[in-house]
N, C-alpha and C positions, 0 to 999 in steps of 0.2 A: 504494500500500500504506500510505502514511502516514495516509490517511483511514480505514483499517480499524480497528475496535476489536479488543482482544485476543480477545474472544469470537468475532468473525468470523474472525480469523486462525486461532484454535484449531479452529473448525468447518471451515474450508477445509482445514487440515492433516489433520484426522481423515478428511475425505472422500477426500483423495488417498491417505492411508495405507490406508484400507479398500479402495480400488479396486486398489491395487498389491500389498498383502500376499499375497493368494491366489496371485499369479503366482510368488511365491518358494517355493511349496509344491507345485510340479508340474513335470514334465518331467525330462529326462535329467540336467540339472545338479543338481536337487534330489535325485534318486535317488542320484547319485554322491556327493553330500555326505553323505547318510545312511549309505551304505556305508562311506565313509572315516571318518566320525565314530565308527563302531562299533569301529574298529581301535585297538588299544593304541598310544599314542604319536601319535595324530592331532594335527596342527597345521597351521594356515594361516599361521603366523608364520614368517618366514624367519630364517636364522641370525643375520643382522645385528640383528634385534630380540630374538630369544631370548637371545642371549649377554648383552647388557646387563641384561635382565630378571633373569637368573639371578644377576647380581652385585649386585643392589640389596637383597638380603635381604628379599624380600617374602613368603617362606614364612609361612603362617598369617595373612596379611593378607587383606583383602577387596577385590574389584574389581567394577566394574559396567561394562557396555557400554551406553552410551546410544544411542538412535536406531537400534537394530538389530532386525531381525525374527526372527533365528534363533540368535543368541548364539554363532555359530561361532568367534569369537575368544576366548570365555570358556573353551571346552574346553581349548585348549592351556595357558591360564593355570593351570587346575586341575592339570595334569600337572607344573607348576612349584611346586605347593604353595600356590597362591593360591586363596582361596575365592571362587567366583562368588556 
């Protein structure tokens, strides 16, 4: 990999992403996630993460989730007042 240029690495990463991303948009797991995300209070965060986040005073602040294809961790942040 040390011999690869950044352009080659980016191209290889894009090819893998494009091949795998559609797999996350089908099947029972995807359908279940869509149903759960539509419910009030949806969260994939456990209480051990949610509690400290609530205490950090992040309401009104912005957050980004990098390297994710469905942003499912941003939804619970918005319920804490954090802007995705």
